[in-house]
LOZA-977510 format. One record per residue: x, y negated, z negated of N, C-alpha, C in turn. Coordinates in steps of 0.2 Angstrom, whole numbers, m for minus. Example, Ala and Ser with C-alpha at 12.3 -4.5 7.8 and 13.67 -1.06 7.14 Angstrom:
% residues 2
n.X|n.Y|n.Z|ca.X|ca.Y|ca.Z|c.X|c.Y|c.Z
66|28|m39|62|22|m39|66|16|m39;
64|11|m35|68|5|m36|64|0|m39;
END
This chain:
% residues 274
n.X|n.Y|n.Z|ca.X|ca.Y|ca.Z|c.X|c.Y|c.Z
44|4|142|37|4|144|33|8|143;
28|9|143|22|10|142|21|18|148;
19|22|143|17|27|149|13|28|153;
12|32|158|7|33|163|1|33|159;
m7|30|164|m11|31|160|m15|37|162;
m17|41|154|m16|47|152|m23|47|146;
m30|50|147|m35|51|142|m31|56|138;
m33|55|130|m31|60|125|m35|59|122;
m37|66|119|m45|67|114|m44|68|109;
m45|64|101|m44|64|95|m49|63|91;
m52|69|92|m61|71|87|m64|69|93;
m67|64|92|m74|62|96|m71|58|102;
m67|54|102|m66|49|104|m60|49|110;
m58|48|115|m56|47|120|m52|37|122;
m45|40|121|m40|36|122|m37|35|127;
m37|30|132|m29|28|136|m25|24|135;
m18|28|138|m13|27|133|m12|18|139;
m14|16|143|m10|11|147|m18|9|151;
m18|1|151|m23|m1|155|m30|m6|150;
m32|2|146|m37|m2|141|m33|m6|136;
m29|m6|133|m25|m9|130|m26|m15|129;
m30|m19|126|m29|m27|125|m23|m32|120;
m27|m37|120|m20|m40|117|m18|m36|109;
m25|m34|105|m23|m33|98|m19|m24|98;
m18|m20|107|m14|m16|106|m19|m11|102;
m25|m12|101|m32|m5|99|m36|m3|105;
m35|0|108|m39|5|111|m48|7|109;
m51|3|110|m59|5|106|m62|14|111;
m65|18|106|m67|23|107|m72|25|113;
m70|28|116|m75|29|123|m81|34|124;
m77|41|117|m82|45|118|m89|45|116;
m92|51|117|m98|51|113|m96|50|105;
m103|48|101|m101|45|95|m106|53|91;
m102|57|86|m103|64|84|m110|61|79;
m116|66|80|m121|68|74|m120|65|67;
m123|62|63|m121|60|57|m125|68|55;
m121|71|49|m123|74|44|m126|73|38;
m130|73|35|m132|71|29|m134|77|25;
m127|75|20|m127|79|14|m133|79|10;
m133|83|8|m136|87|1|m138|80|m4;
m131|76|m5|m131|71|m10|m133|65|m9;
m134|64|m5|m138|59|3|m143|60|3;
m145|64|2|m154|65|5|m156|61|m1;
m164|59|m1|m168|56|m4|m168|59|m11;
m170|55|m15|m173|57|m24|m176|63|m23;
m177|67|m18|m184|72|m20|m180|78|m20;
m181|85|m20|m178|91|m20|m172|94|m22;
m167|96|m19|m164|100|m22|m158|94|m25;
m157|90|m19|m151|85|m20|m153|78|m24;
m160|77|m25|m161|72|m29|m160|74|m37;
m161|81|m37|m163|84|m46|m154|83|m47;
m149|87|m43|m143|85|m42|m139|77|m45;
m142|75|m41|m140|66|m44|m143|66|m49;
m149|68|m50|m153|65|m58|m147|69|m64;
m143|74|m60|m140|78|m68|m133|73|m67;
m131|71|m63|m126|68|m63|m125|60|m65;
m131|57|m66|m131|50|m66|m130|53|m75;
m137|57|m75|m137|58|m84|m131|60|m87;
m127|63|m84|m119|65|m86|m117|57|m87;
m118|55|m81|m112|47|m80|m114|44|m89;
m121|43|m88|m124|39|m94|m124|42|m99;
m123|47|m103|m123|50|m109|m120|56|m112;
m115|57|m105|m112|61|m108|m103|59|m111;
m102|64|m113|m103|73|m114|m108|75|m118;
m114|77|m114|m119|81|m116|m122|88|m114;
m124|91|m119|m124|98|m118|m131|101|m112;
m129|107|m109|m135|109|m105|m144|107|m108;
m141|110|m114|m149|110|m118|m152|102|m117;
m148|98|m117|m150|90|m118|m150|88|m111;
m150|90|m108|m150|87|m99|m157|92|m97;
m158|97|m100|m165|100|m98|m169|98|m101;
m170|94|m107|m175|90|m113|m174|83|m110;
m170|81|m106|m170|74|m105|m174|75|m98;
m172|80|m94|m175|78|m86|m180|83|m85;
m182|87|m92|m188|90|m91|m189|97|m85;
m181|100|m83|m180|105|m80|m180|110|m85;
m182|117|m82|m179|124|m85|m171|125|m86;
m169|127|m92|m162|129|m93|m159|131|m87;
m161|137|m85|m156|141|m78|m156|134|m71;
m159|130|m73|m160|125|m65|m155|120|m68;
m156|120|m75|m150|113|m76|m145|117|m74;
m143|123|m78|m136|126|m78|m134|127|m69;
m137|126|m65|m136|129|m59|m133|122|m55;
m136|117|m56|m134|113|m55|m126|109|m58;
m126|111|m65|m118|111|m69|m115|114|m67;
m117|119|m63|m110|124|m58|m108|121|m54;
m113|119|m51|m111|116|m43|m106|111|m45;
m110|105|m49|m104|99|m51|m98|103|m53;
m97|107|m58|m89|108|m61|m87|113|m54;
m91|114|m48|m85|119|m44|m83|114|m39;
m87|108|m39|m85|103|m33|m83|98|m38;
m79|99|m42|m74|93|m46|m75|87|m48;
m84|89|m50|m87|80|m49|m89|82|m58;
m88|87|m61|m89|87|m69|m83|92|m73;
m83|91|m77|m80|95|m83|m83|96|m86;
m81|103|m92|m85|105|m97|m80|107|m102;
m81|103|m109|m78|105|m114|m81|106|m121;
m77|110|m126|m82|113|m130|m85|106|m136;
m91|108|m139|m91|102|m143|m90|104|m151;
m87|97|m151|m87|97|m157|m91|100|m163;
m90|103|m171|m93|110|m174|m95|103|m180;
m100|102|m181|m102|100|m188|m107|104|m193;
m103|104|m198|m106|108|m205|m100|113|m204;
m104|120|m208|m99|127|m210|m100|128|m201;
m93|132|m200|m92|136|m194|m98|141|m195;
m102|141|m190|m105|147|m189|m104|154|m184;
m107|158|m181|m104|162|m176|m107|161|m170;
m103|164|m164|m105|162|m158|m100|157|m155;
m98|157|m149|m94|149|m145|m100|145|m146;
m93|138|m148|m98|134|m148|m101|131|m140;
m105|126|m142|m111|125|m136|m104|120|m132;
m105|119|m127|m102|115|m121|m106|110|m120;
m103|106|m119|m104|98|m117|m102|97|m110;
m104|92|m107|m103|90|m101|m100|82|m98;
m98|82|m95|m95|74|m91|m94|74|m85;
m95|70|m81|m91|68|m76|m85|65|m76;
m81|68|m70|m75|64|m68|m75|61|m66;
m68|59|m62|m67|51|m60|m71|54|m50;
m70|59|m49|m73|63|m43|m81|62|m44;
m84|63|m48|m90|64|m48|m94|56|m51;
m90|53|m54|m91|44|m52|m90|41|m47;
m88|43|m43|m87|40|m37|m93|42|m31;
m97|46|m35|m103|47|m30|m107|41|m32;
m106|38|m36|m110|33|m39|m110|23|m37;
m102|25|m33|m101|21|m30|m95|15|m37;
m92|11|m33|m85|9|m36|m82|1|m34;
m79|m4|m35|m79|m8|m31|m71|m9|m32;
m68|m2|m30|m60|m3|m30|m58|m9|m22;
m63|m7|m17|m60|m9|m11|m60|m17|m11;
m66|m20|m13|m68|m27|m15|m61|m29|m22;
m59|m26|m25|m55|m27|m30|m48|m29|m25;
m46|m23|m22|m42|m22|m20|m40|m29|m10;
m45|m30|m9|m44|m36|m5|m43|m44|m8;
m49|m44|m16|m46|m49|m19|m41|m49|m21;
m36|m45|m22|m30|m46|m25|m26|m48|m19;
m27|m46|m13|m23|m47|m9|m23|m53|m4;
m29|m56|m6|m30|m64|m6|m28|m67|m9;
m26|m65|m16|m25|m69|m20|m16|m70|m19;
m13|m64|m16|m7|m64|m15|m6|m68|m8;
m9|m68|m5|m7|m71|2|m7|m80|1;
m13|m81|m4|m14|m87|m6|m8|m91|m9;
m5|m85|m14|0|m90|m19|8|m86|m17;
8|m82|m14|13|m78|m13|15|m80|m2;
9|m81|2|12|m79|8|11|m75|11;
12|m74|19|12|m68|24|16|m62|22;
21|m67|20|28|m62|18|27|m58|12;
23|m60|7|22|m56|1|16|m51|2;
13|m53|8|8|m47|9|12|m40|14;
14|m41|18|20|m37|21|23|m34|17;
27|m38|11|30|m33|8|27|m28|2;
20|m31|1|15|m27|m2|16|m19|3;
14|m21|10|11|m15|13|17|m12|12;
23|m13|13|29|m9|15|30|m4|10;
30|m8|2|30|m3|m2|26|1|m4;
19|1|m2|12|6|m3|15|11|2;
19|10|8|20|17|13|27|20|9;
29|16|6|36|19|4|32|25|m3;
27|23|m8|26|26|m11|22|32|m7;
18|30|m1|15|35|m1|17|41|3;
23|39|8|26|44|13|32|46|8;
36|43|4|44|43|3|44|50|m2;
40|52|m4|42|59|m8|43|64|m4;
39|61|2|38|71|7|42|68|14;
46|62|13|50|61|19|56|64|22;
56|68|16|63|74|17|61|80|22;
53|81|22|52|84|26|52|86|33;
50|77|34|48|75|38|54|75|44;
60|71|41|66|70|44|69|75|45;
67|82|42|73|88|43|72|93|49;
65|91|51|63|94|59|67|91|63;
66|98|69|71|97|73|69|90|78;
62|88|81|63|85|84|56|82|86;
54|76|89|48|72|88|41|76|88;
42|81|91|35|87|90|33|87|84;
39|93|82|40|97|75|39|90|70;
43|84|71|41|81|64|35|78|64;
32|75|71|24|74|70|18|80|68;
22|86|67|19|90|62|18|90|55;
26|90|54|27|89|47|23|83|46;
22|76|49|21|69|47|12|70|46;
10|75|51|1|76|51|1|80|44;
6|85|40|3|90|35|4|84|30;
10|81|29|11|76|25|6|74|23;
2|69|26|m4|62|29|m9|67|25;
m10|75|26|m14|78|25|m13|77|17;
m10|78|14|m9|80|9|m11|73|5;
m9|68|7|m12|61|6|m19|60|7;
m23|64|10|m30|63|10|m31|60|16;
m27|59|22|m29|59|28|m32|61|32;
m34|68|31|m33|72|36|m32|72|45;
m26|73|43|m22|71|49|m19|77|54;
m19|76|58|m18|82|65|m13|80|69;
m8|84|74|m5|84|77|m5|87|84;
m8|82|89|m11|86|95|m7|84|101;
m7|88|107|m1|91|112|m6|86|117;
m2|79|122|m3|78|126|1|80|132;
1|76|137|3|77|145|11|72|141;
11|68|140|18|63|139|18|63|130;
14|67|125|20|67|121|13|71|115;
14|68|109|8|71|106|5|65|102;
m1|67|100|m5|61|96|m7|64|89;
m4|59|86|m6|61|78|m13|55|76;
m19|61|74|m25|58|73|m25|59|67;
m27|53|62|m29|53|53|m37|51|56;
m42|57|55|m48|57|53|m50|52|46;
m47|52|43|m49|48|36|m44|43|35;
m45|37|33|m40|33|32|m45|29|22;
m41|32|17|m43|27|11|m44|21|10;
m41|16|14|m38|8|14|m42|5|20;
m46|9|24|m50|5|31|m53|m1|30;
m56|m1|23|m61|m5|19|m55|m13|20;
m49|m12|17|m45|m16|14|m42|m18|22;
m39|m14|23|m36|m15|32|m38|m19|38;
m46|m19|35|m50|m22|41|m49|m30|41;
m48|m33|33|m45|m39|33|m39|m40|35;
m35|m34|32|m28|m36|31|m22|m27|36;
m21|m31|42|m20|m27|45|m13|m27|44;
m9|m29|40|m3|m27|38|m2|m20|36;
m7|m18|32|m8|m11|31|m6|m5|35;
m10|m7|43|m9|m2|48|m1|m6|52;
0|m8|50|8|m11|56|12|m6|50;
14|m9|44|17|m7|40|18|1|41;
10|7|43|11|13|41|15|15|48;
13|11|54|18|12|60|22|12|60;
25|5|57|34|5|57|36|12|53;
33|16|49|36|20|45|34|26|46;
30|26|53|31|33|56|36|34|61;
38|26|64|41|27|70|50|28|65;
50|27|63|57|27|57|55|35|55;
52|36|51|50|44|50|53|50|55;
47|48|61|49|53|68|55|53|73;
59|45|69|66|44|74|64|44|81;
58|38|84|58|38|90|50|32|89;
53|27|94|46|23|96|39|25|95;
34|21|93|28|25|93|24|20|94;
17|24|99|13|16|102|5|18|96;
3|14|93|m2|14|90|m9|12|94;
m13|17|95|m18|15|99|m26|13|98;
m25|16|91|m34|16|88|m34|16|81;
m35|11|76|m38|14|71|m44|11|67;
m46|17|64|m54|16|59|m55|9|55;
m49|3|56|m50|0|51|m53|m8|56;
m54|m4|63|m57|m9|69|m61|m6|72;
m64|m1|70|m69|2|72|m70|8|75;
m65|11|76|m62|19|80|m65|24|75;
m65|30|78|m68|36|75|m62|39|72;
m56|38|72|m50|40|71|m42|34|72;
m40|34|67|m34|32|68|m28|34|72;
m27|33|79|m24|38|83|m16|34|86;
m11|38|85|m3|35|86|m2|41|90;
2|38|98|6|41|104|12|43|101;
15|47|101|22|50|98|24|51|105;
29|47|111|33|51|118|38|57|115;
37|63|119|40|66|119|47|66|123;
48|61|127|54|60|132|58|52|130;
55|50|124|59|41|124|66|43|119;
70|38|119|75|39|116|75|39|111;
76|43|108|78|42|98|80|37|95;
77|33|91|80|29|86|87|31|80;
86|27|77|93|29|72|85|33|66;
88|41|64|85|45|59|85|44|53;
80|44|50|82|44|41|87|51|39;
90|47|34|93|53|31|92|52|24;
86|51|22|87|50|14|79|49|13;
77|50|8|71|52|7|65|44|4;
69|39|7|66|33|3|65|30|12;
58|28|11|54|24|20|58|17|18;
63|15|23|66|9|25|58|2|22;
62|m3|20|57|m10|19|56|m14|27;
61|m12|31|63|m17|37|60|m14|42;
59|m17|47|54|m15|56|58|m10|57;
56|m5|57|63|0|61|61|3|68;
52|m1|69|52|2|75|52|m5|81;
55|m9|79|56|m12|84|64|m15|86;
END
């Protein structure tokens, strides 16, 4: 039975546990929309942000490249270039390596060359989402829905399996939800566990596969099933980023009878929440 109507807050959105849930089982966000914070790297191609973008693009196109070569190519001063390079290094978007020596070994340290990391290249966009969607469409066409569901469950096993023991070892639903939030955060989901009147709210403020899950909700379904199995209780998915909400929100009741808890580090491939 669904819990009484209770408004929960997950970030900027308000979600009702009952009444507002439609056929999809997802409640749309009703709270105010947060103002968009435009980062310098997303600013127009002028000023500090635009210069850093130009430096990063040059590292992508010509790297490994020395700071002196960057300064000459962009007609910038050496201190300005080094400031931007240091910022890219600090953010993990660039890496430095010693330039190979040519000719007799001279005095002093060899020049450093800079190139972008995978994180740095990501600022220029990639087609990973489109590739994943195309692959799943192919899988659905040739293997059917069962193949897609099997892939979704396998992905969750890989995502959560290594940390499952820390979750299942916790003493109760609340403690397990906090442990699950920590595990999800370590996997890039920016998750939090928040108390409510009738349970705990698991909030995931980021979803790395949201674009793909928009077309393949099996990814969300497999995730919810894994949550129920790890937490040892039935859970209720209230909202998802894939459907346009500001966070993926899962209600974990504290007064519901517990289902069979896992005693291994492997997420089961069956539907444990049903």
